[in-house]
VEXBABA-827606 format. One record per residue (C-alpha): x, y, z; residue number from 0. Coordinates in steps of 0.1 Angstrom, whole numbers. Example, Ala and Ser with C-alpha at 12.3 -4.5 7.8 and 13.67 -1.06 7.14 Angstrom:
# residues 2
<site X="123" Y="-45" Z="78" mise="0"/>
<site X="137" Y="-11" Z="71" mise="1"/>
***
This chain:
# residues 195
<site X="-33" Y="-241" Z="88" mise="0"/>
<site X="-10" Y="-265" Z="66" mise="1"/>
<site X="-25" Y="-247" Z="31" mise="2"/>
<site X="-7" Y="-213" Z="46" mise="3"/>
<site X="28" Y="-232" Z="52" mise="4"/>
<site X="28" Y="-239" Z="13" mise="5"/>
<site X="21" Y="-213" Z="7" mise="6"/>
<site X="49" Y="-202" Z="23" mise="7"/>
<site X="71" Y="-224" Z="4" mise="8"/>
<site X="61" Y="-216" Z="-29" mise="9"/>
<site X="63" Y="-183" Z="-17" mise="10"/>
<site X="100" Y="-188" Z="-11" mise="11"/>
<site X="105" Y="-213" Z="-34" mise="12"/>
<site X="96" Y="-187" Z="-67" mise="13"/>
<site X="118" Y="-159" Z="-39" mise="14"/>
<site X="153" Y="-179" Z="-43" mise="15"/>
<site X="149" Y="-198" Z="-67" mise="16"/>
<site X="143" Y="-168" Z="-89" mise="17"/>
<site X="174" Y="-152" Z="-73" mise="18"/>
<site X="195" Y="-174" Z="-99" mise="19"/>
<site X="211" Y="-161" Z="-131" mise="20"/>
<site X="231" Y="-180" Z="-159" mise="21"/>
<site X="257" Y="-172" Z="-150" mise="22"/>
<site X="259" Y="-190" Z="-116" mise="23"/>
<site X="239" Y="-223" Z="-136" mise="24"/>
<site X="273" Y="-239" Z="-144" mise="25"/>
<site X="285" Y="-235" Z="-106" mise="26"/>
<site X="250" Y="-250" Z="-91" mise="27"/>
<site X="246" Y="-276" Z="-114" mise="28"/>
<site X="283" Y="-286" Z="-104" mise="29"/>
<site X="267" Y="-282" Z="-67" mise="30"/>
<site X="236" Y="-300" Z="-73" mise="31"/>
<site X="260" Y="-334" Z="-91" mise="32"/>
<site X="264" Y="-365" Z="-73" mise="33"/>
<site X="299" Y="-370" Z="-82" mise="34"/>
<site X="306" Y="-333" Z="-61" mise="35"/>
<site X="295" Y="-350" Z="-29" mise="36"/>
<site X="308" Y="-377" Z="-33" mise="37"/>
<site X="336" Y="-373" Z="-39" mise="38"/>
<site X="342" Y="-351" Z="-12" mise="39"/>
<site X="329" Y="-377" Z="16" mise="40"/>
<site X="357" Y="-405" Z="-7" mise="41"/>
<site X="385" Y="-382" Z="5" mise="42"/>
<site X="376" Y="-374" Z="40" mise="43"/>
<site X="375" Y="-418" Z="39" mise="44"/>
<site X="407" Y="-425" Z="23" mise="45"/>
<site X="422" Y="-399" Z="47" mise="46"/>
<site X="403" Y="-418" Z="71" mise="47"/>
<site X="411" Y="-452" Z="62" mise="48"/>
<site X="450" Y="-436" Z="59" mise="49"/>
<site X="450" Y="-424" Z="100" mise="50"/>
<site X="425" Y="-454" Z="115" mise="51"/>
<site X="437" Y="-491" Z="115" mise="52"/>
<site X="427" Y="-516" Z="88" mise="53"/>
<site X="394" Y="-532" Z="112" mise="54"/>
<site X="377" Y="-489" Z="126" mise="55"/>
<site X="381" Y="-486" Z="88" mise="56"/>
<site X="355" Y="-513" Z="80" mise="57"/>
<site X="336" Y="-504" Z="102" mise="58"/>
<site X="328" Y="-476" Z="92" mise="59"/>
<site X="328" Y="-483" Z="56" mise="60"/>
<site X="293" Y="-504" Z="70" mise="61"/>
<site X="276" Y="-481" Z="96" mise="62"/>
<site X="277" Y="-454" Z="63" mise="63"/>
<site X="267" Y="-479" Z="41" mise="64"/>
<site X="230" Y="-485" Z="63" mise="65"/>
<site X="232" Y="-452" Z="69" mise="66"/>
<site X="233" Y="-438" Z="34" mise="67"/>
<site X="208" Y="-468" Z="23" mise="68"/>
<site X="184" Y="-457" Z="51" mise="69"/>
<site X="186" Y="-420" Z="45" mise="70"/>
<site X="173" Y="-433" Z="1" mise="71"/>
<site X="147" Y="-455" Z="22" mise="72"/>
<site X="132" Y="-431" Z="42" mise="73"/>
<site X="133" Y="-400" Z="19" mise="74"/>
<site X="116" Y="-426" Z="-11" mise="75"/>
<site X="91" Y="-438" Z="20" mise="76"/>
<site X="81" Y="-400" Z="24" mise="77"/>
<site X="82" Y="-390" Z="-13" mise="78"/>
<site X="61" Y="-419" Z="-20" mise="79"/>
<site X="34" Y="-410" Z="8" mise="80"/>
<site X="26" Y="-374" Z="12" mise="81"/>
<site X="33" Y="-379" Z="-28" mise="82"/>
<site X="41" Y="-337" Z="-29" mise="83"/>
<site X="48" Y="-329" Z="-67" mise="84"/>
<site X="89" Y="-311" Z="-72" mise="85"/>
<site X="86" Y="-278" Z="-89" mise="86"/>
<site X="88" Y="-277" Z="-116" mise="87"/>
<site X="65" Y="-306" Z="-117" mise="88"/>
<site X="26" Y="-286" Z="-108" mise="89"/>
<site X="13" Y="-269" Z="-132" mise="90"/>
<site X="7" Y="-238" Z="-112" mise="91"/>
<site X="43" Y="-220" Z="-111" mise="92"/>
<site X="58" Y="-241" Z="-139" mise="93"/>
<site X="57" Y="-208" Z="-165" mise="94"/>
<site X="71" Y="-182" Z="-140" mise="95"/>
<site X="98" Y="-204" Z="-126" mise="96"/>
<site X="132" Y="-213" Z="-133" mise="97"/>
<site X="139" Y="-248" Z="-151" mise="98"/>
<site X="178" Y="-249" Z="-151" mise="99"/>
<site X="183" Y="-285" Z="-152" mise="100"/>
<site X="176" Y="-305" Z="-184" mise="101"/>
<site X="152" Y="-330" Z="-168" mise="102"/>
<site X="130" Y="-326" Z="-136" mise="103"/>
<site X="138" Y="-357" Z="-120" mise="104"/>
<site X="111" Y="-379" Z="-101" mise="105"/>
<site X="73" Y="-367" Z="-97" mise="106"/>
<site X="79" Y="-365" Z="-60" mise="107"/>
<site X="96" Y="-339" Z="-38" mise="108"/>
<site X="93" Y="-340" Z="-2" mise="109"/>
<site X="117" Y="-346" Z="11" mise="110"/>
<site X="152" Y="-335" Z="-4" mise="111"/>
<site X="175" Y="-370" Z="-8" mise="112"/>
<site X="200" Y="-352" Z="-14" mise="113"/>
<site X="192" Y="-331" Z="9" mise="114"/>
<site X="194" Y="-360" Z="38" mise="115"/>
<site X="219" Y="-377" Z="26" mise="116"/>
<site X="248" Y="-346" Z="23" mise="117"/>
<site X="235" Y="-337" Z="62" mise="118"/>
<site X="240" Y="-372" Z="71" mise="119"/>
<site X="272" Y="-376" Z="57" mise="120"/>
<site X="285" Y="-343" Z="69" mise="121"/>
<site X="273" Y="-347" Z="104" mise="122"/>
<site X="291" Y="-381" Z="106" mise="123"/>
<site X="324" Y="-373" Z="97" mise="124"/>
<site X="318" Y="-343" Z="116" mise="125"/>
<site X="314" Y="-363" Z="146" mise="126"/>
<site X="340" Y="-389" Z="131" mise="127"/>
<site X="367" Y="-360" Z="132" mise="128"/>
<site X="359" Y="-341" Z="161" mise="129"/>
<site X="387" Y="-341" Z="186" mise="130"/>
<site X="414" Y="-341" Z="157" mise="131"/>
<site X="401" Y="-317" Z="135" mise="132"/>
<site X="366" Y="-297" Z="152" mise="133"/>
<site X="367" Y="-268" Z="123" mise="134"/>
<site X="359" Y="-299" Z="97" mise="135"/>
<site X="326" Y="-294" Z="106" mise="136"/>
<site X="316" Y="-253" Z="94" mise="137"/>
<site X="331" Y="-264" Z="62" mise="138"/>
<site X="313" Y="-299" Z="58" mise="139"/>
<site X="278" Y="-281" Z="70" mise="140"/>
<site X="289" Y="-254" Z="50" mise="141"/>
<site X="288" Y="-277" Z="21" mise="142"/>
<site X="261" Y="-298" Z="28" mise="143"/>
<site X="237" Y="-264" Z="28" mise="144"/>
<site X="255" Y="-258" Z="-5" mise="145"/>
<site X="242" Y="-293" Z="-15" mise="146"/>
<site X="213" Y="-283" Z="-5" mise="147"/>
<site X="201" Y="-244" Z="-17" mise="148"/>
<site X="214" Y="-260" Z="-47" mise="149"/>
<site X="179" Y="-283" Z="-57" mise="150"/>
<site X="160" Y="-250" Z="-45" mise="151"/>
<site X="185" Y="-230" Z="-65" mise="152"/>
<site X="177" Y="-258" Z="-100" mise="153"/>
<site X="142" Y="-255" Z="-97" mise="154"/>
<site X="136" Y="-296" Z="-79" mise="155"/>
<site X="127" Y="-290" Z="-44" mise="156"/>
<site X="110" Y="-265" Z="-23" mise="157"/>
<site X="126" Y="-250" Z="14" mise="158"/>
<site X="101" Y="-270" Z="28" mise="159"/>
<site X="119" Y="-297" Z="11" mise="160"/>
<site X="152" Y="-289" Z="20" mise="161"/>
<site X="141" Y="-279" Z="50" mise="162"/>
<site X="127" Y="-316" Z="60" mise="163"/>
<site X="161" Y="-332" Z="42" mise="164"/>
<site X="182" Y="-321" Z="61" mise="165"/>
<site X="167" Y="-325" Z="100" mise="166"/>
<site X="164" Y="-358" Z="89" mise="167"/>
<site X="191" Y="-369" Z="77" mise="168"/>
<site X="206" Y="-348" Z="107" mise="169"/>
<site X="186" Y="-377" Z="130" mise="170"/>
<site X="195" Y="-401" Z="112" mise="171"/>
<site X="235" Y="-394" Z="114" mise="172"/>
<site X="233" Y="-386" Z="150" mise="173"/>
<site X="216" Y="-418" Z="155" mise="174"/>
<site X="233" Y="-443" Z="133" mise="175"/>
<site X="270" Y="-420" Z="147" mise="176"/>
<site X="259" Y="-434" Z="190" mise="177"/>
<site X="246" Y="-468" Z="176" mise="178"/>
<site X="280" Y="-478" Z="162" mise="179"/>
<site X="298" Y="-464" Z="194" mise="180"/>
<site X="281" Y="-488" Z="212" mise="181"/>
<site X="286" Y="-517" Z="188" mise="182"/>
<site X="316" Y="-512" Z="186" mise="183"/>
<site X="321" Y="-516" Z="227" mise="184"/>
<site X="308" Y="-537" Z="229" mise="185"/>
<site X="316" Y="-560" Z="199" mise="186"/>
<site X="350" Y="-546" Z="195" mise="187"/>
<site X="360" Y="-524" Z="227" mise="188"/>
<site X="397" Y="-522" Z="212" mise="189"/>
<site X="389" Y="-504" Z="179" mise="190"/>
<site X="378" Y="-470" Z="185" mise="191"/>
<site X="360" Y="-453" Z="159" mise="192"/>
<site X="367" Y="-411" Z="164" mise="193"/>
<site X="404" Y="-397" Z="162" mise="194"/>
***
């Protein structure tokens, strides 16, 4: 069963990765760049700071920092626990796939840190802004999906790496959001994190 799943994952990767063309490569390299992703959430953080008081903004900065730390460490735990080679390090397929990025990154790819971090941040900010800007969640979900797909496009992750990363990022984000609300209610009853 696991072998069939991994086979399907590899064939799905080869299909999706093979859809790329040199014309679109610069776009996907821009999307996959960590600076592009972080810039979006930095803008949202500044926006949040302008709408809320200093204490709420400080707490959100703290919770987001912890969220990223946890998703990063969980990702590394899985990568070194499962030791599944990235597609660009897999000698069986490296000659029939597209590698867009100059370097391949670390050897192991299960699961994607880009996907887990992107989804963690998009869900967290969606929940923060939900009352005042409910449609923002669609744009953030779309952006997290683009970042995640870019990892398949450039040849460094399988679809299962992406799906697992997105799932774990979402779970951690939901957990952190509700824990942060409880902490604020308990220790800072006058501070409201949501807009």
